[in-house]
C-alpha positions in Angstrom: -0.1 -0.1 -0.1 1.3 3.5 -0.8 1.9 5.4 2.3 2.5 8.7 1.1 4.6 8.2 -2.2 3.3 9.8 -5.4 1.9 13.3 -6.0 -1.3 14.6 -4.1 -3.4 17.2 -5.8 -3.5 20.4 -3.8 -6.4 21.4 -1.5 -6.8 25.0 -0.5 -4.7 26.1 2.4 -7.0 27.3 5.5 -5.4 29.6 8.3 -4.8 27.3 11.2 -6.3 27.8 14.5 -9.4 30.1 12.9 -12.7 28.2 14.0 -15.9 28.7 11.9 -17.7 31.4 13.9 -21.2 30.3 15.0 -24.1 32.5 14.0 -26.5 33.8 16.7 -28.6 31.0 17.9 -26.3 28.4 16.3 -27.8 25.5 14.8 -28.0 22.0 17.0 -26.0 18.9 15.9 -26.4 15.7 17.7 -23.1 13.7 18.5 -23.7 9.9 19.2 -22.4 8.6 22.3 -21.4 4.8 23.3 -22.6 3.2 26.2 -19.7 1.8 28.4 -19.6 0.2 31.5 -18.1 1.7 34.6 -17.1 0.5 37.8 -20.3 1.1 39.5 -22.6 1.9 36.7 -23.0 2.1 32.8 -22.3 5.6 31.4 -22.7 7.4 28.0 -19.6 8.6 26.5 -18.5 11.1 23.8 -14.5 11.6 23.1 -14.2 15.6 23.2 -12.7 15.9 19.9 -15.9 15.2 18.1 -17.7 17.7 20.3 -14.9 20.4 19.4 -15.0 19.4 15.8 -18.7 20.3 15.6 -18.3 23.5 17.6 -15.1 24.9 16.0 -15.2 23.1 12.5 -18.8 23.3 11.7 -19.8 26.2 13.7 -22.7 24.6 15.5 -23.7 23.9 19.1 -23.1 20.2 20.0 -25.7 18.0 21.8 -24.7 14.7 23.0 -27.2 12.0 21.9 -27.3 9.0 24.4 -27.4 5.4 23.5 -31.0 4.9 24.4 -31.8 2.3 22.0 -35.5 3.7 21.9 -36.7 4.1 18.3 -39.9 5.6 19.2 -38.0 8.7 20.5 -35.9 9.4 17.4 -38.5 11.2 15.3 -39.0 13.8 18.4 -35.1 14.0 18.5 -34.6 14.7 14.8 -37.4 17.4 14.6 -35.2 19.4 17.1 -32.0 18.9 15.5 -30.2 20.5 12.5 -27.6 17.7 11.9 -26.0 14.6 13.2 -22.4 13.6 13.7 -22.2 9.8 14.1 -18.6 9.2 15.9 -16.2 6.6 15.8 -15.6 4.1 18.7 -13.5 1.2 20.0 -16.6 -0.9 19.7 -18.1 -2.6 16.5 -21.5 -3.2 15.1 -23.1 -6.3 16.2 -22.4 -8.8 13.3 -25.8 -10.4 13.8 -27.1 -7.0 12.3 -25.7 -7.9 8.9 -25.5 -11.6 8.9 -21.9 -11.9 9.8 -20.1 -14.8 11.6 -20.0 -14.5 15.4 -17.6 -11.9 16.7 -14.1 -13.2 18.1 -13.3 -13.1 21.5 -12.3 -9.8 22.9 -14.6 -7.9 20.4 -16.1 -4.9 22.0 -19.7 -4.6 21.4 -22.3 -1.8 22.1 -25.9 -3.0 21.3 -27.5 0.0 22.7 -25.4 2.1 20.4 -26.5 -0.1 17.4 -30.2 0.1 18.3 -29.9 4.0 18.4 -27.6 4.8 15.5 -28.9 2.5 12.7 -32.7 3.6 12.8 -31.6 7.0 13.5 -29.7 7.0 10.1 -32.5 5.5 8.3 -34.7 8.4 9.7 -32.1 11.2 9.0 -32.0 10.2 5.4 -36.0 10.1 5.2 -36.2 13.4 6.9 -33.6 15.3 5.1 -31.4 16.0 8.2 -27.7 16.1 7.3 -25.2 14.1 8.6 -21.5 13.4 8.8 -20.6 9.5 9.7 -16.9 8.9 11.0 -15.2 5.6 11.2 -17.6 3.3 13.1 -20.1 5.7 11.8 -19.5 4.7 8.1 -19.6 1.0 9.1 -23.1 1.8 10.8 -24.2 3.7 7.6 -23.5 0.6 5.4 -25.2 -1.9 7.8 -28.3 0.4 8.2 -29.0 0.4 4.5 -28.3 -3.3 4.1 -24.6 -3.7 3.5 -22.2 -6.0 5.5 -18.8 -5.6 7.1 -15.2 -7.1 7.0 -14.3 -8.0 10.7 -10.7 -8.5 10.2 -9.6 -6.4 7.2 -5.8 -7.2 7.6 -6.4 -10.7 7.2 -7.9 -10.6 3.7 -5.4 -11.2 0.9 -3.8 -8.1 -0.6 -5.2 -5.8 2.1 -3.1 -3.5 4.3 -3.2 -3.5 8.3 -5.5 -0.4 8.7 -5.3 -0.7 12.4 -3.4 1.7 14.9 -0.1 0.9 16.2 -1.0 0.7 20.0 2.7 0.9 20.8 3.1 4.5 19.4 2.0 7.6 21.5 -1.7 8.5 21.2 -1.1 11.4 19.0 1.2 9.7 16.6 -1.7 7.2 15.8 -3.6 9.9 14.2 -1.0 11.0 11.8 -1.5 10.4 7.9 -0.9 6.8 7.1 -1.9 6.2 3.5 -3.6 7.6 0.4 -6.9 7.5 -0.8 -8.2 8.1 -4.2 -11.2 10.2 -4.7 -14.1 9.5 -7.1 -13.9 11.5 -10.3 -16.5 14.2 -10.4 -17.9 12.9 -6.9 -19.0 15.0 -4.1 -15.9 14.4 -2.0 -13.8 15.7 -4.9 -15.9 18.8 -5.3 -15.7 19.4 -1.8 -11.9 19.0 -1.8 -11.5 21.6 -4.5 -10.9 18.9 -7.5 -8.2 16.8 -5.3 -7.4 13.6 -6.9 -5.8 11.8 -3.9 -5.6 12.9 -0.2 -3.5 11.5 2.7 -5.6 10.2 5.6 -5.0 8.5 9.1 -6.1 4.9 9.8 -7.3 3.4 13.0 -9.7 0.8 12.1 -9.7 -3.1 12.0 -13.0 -3.5 10.1 -14.4 -2.0 6.9 -17.2 -2.2 4.3 -17.4 -5.5 2.6 -20.6 -5.5 0.3 -21.8 -1.9 -0.1 -25.2 -1.3 0.7 -27.8 -0.4 -2.0 -28.2 3.5 -2.1 -24.5 4.4 -1.2 -22.1 5.6 -3.7 -18.2 5.1 -3.2 -16.4 8.5 -2.8 -12.9 7.5 -2.0 -10.9 4.1 -2.0 -7.5 3.2 -0.6 -4.9 1.6 -2.8 -5.5 -1.7 -1.3 -9.3 -1.5 -2.4 -10.7 -0.6 1.1 -13.6 1.8 0.8 -12.9 4.9 2.4 -15.8 7.2 1.8 -19.3 6.9 0.8 -22.4 9.3 0.3 -26.0 8.5 0.2 -27.2 8.7 -3.6 -30.1 11.1 -3.9 -30.0 12.4 -0.4 -31.9 15.6 0.2 -28.9 17.0 2.6 -25.4 16.2 3.3 -25.1 12.5 4.0 -21.2 11.4 3.9 -19.4 8.8 5.8 -15.7 8.5 5.8 -13.5 5.7 7.5 -10.7 7.8 8.6 -10.7 10.7 11.5 -11.2 14.2 10.0 -12.2 15.4 13.6 -8.5 14.9 14.6 -6.9 18.5 14.7 -10.0 19.9 12.7 -8.3 23.4 12.9 -5.1 22.3 11.5 -5.9 20.0 8.6 -7.0 21.7 5.3 -9.1 18.6 4.5 -10.7 18.0 7.8 -11.5 21.9 7.9 -13.2 21.8 4.3 -15.4 18.6 5.2 -16.7 20.0 8.5 -17.2 23.7 6.8 -19.2 21.9 4.4 -21.3 20.1 6.8 -21.7 23.2 8.9 -23.2 24.8 5.8 -25.7 22.1 5.2 -26.5 22.4 9.2 -27.2 25.8 8.8 -29.4 25.4 5.7 -31.4 23.1 7.9 -31.8 25.5 10.7 -32.9 28.3 8.5 -35.5 25.8 6.7 -36.8 24.8 10.1 -37.0 28.5 11.3 -39.0 29.7 8.1 -41.6 27.1 8.6 -42.0 27.9 12.3 
């Protein structure tokens, strides 16, 4: 796999450290949480960098969406939100939800999150609520729409090891690892000002196997791993990426452009909701 060789198309430089300024009465973006077991009780958890990416990169007010697993509450939730960020997580989508083999020992699961995010994605698409899905989020999107996942990408012939190196310091794990090729004329290429390839980080063990109906591939790694998808015919921004653009969102130009585009879609939703009362 190419780990940085070859020429990369330029994307516009953005002044580091300059957040997108939220408008008065900023739009609300739901940020999905995981349900984790603490020493004495379970708790809902969101890594701060996702919250900050919504606030600083998209110029919106982040609201944590707990892993309730209650479908009947989702429509009411969507009616109050202007966008959704589906976050990454150490946990994996339950294989029974896509007809996959049983998970191996040590697999982290979060069934309450699965029961929240998968139906929430389907409802968001139907309601025209913009969303951005990251890492576990793109895998959730594929499963929610009827696709399947590889549980051990690195064991497939010809595939690279996309997992992070746990022996390295935390920050180094999020440094750029490999190249992805953008779909010519696709949404992602347009958002990135015509770039043909970009460098991304890589911290995932699973990935898309059979692409779900209704999804269009927007980026692929050199080993064939699907790295970005969009929802075909979506009424609003509906993009998923396998890497982590929320990491240092104010410093990386690709990340800034993606969250800026997401923020524009979110504000469009907020204005439309305000106009209809």
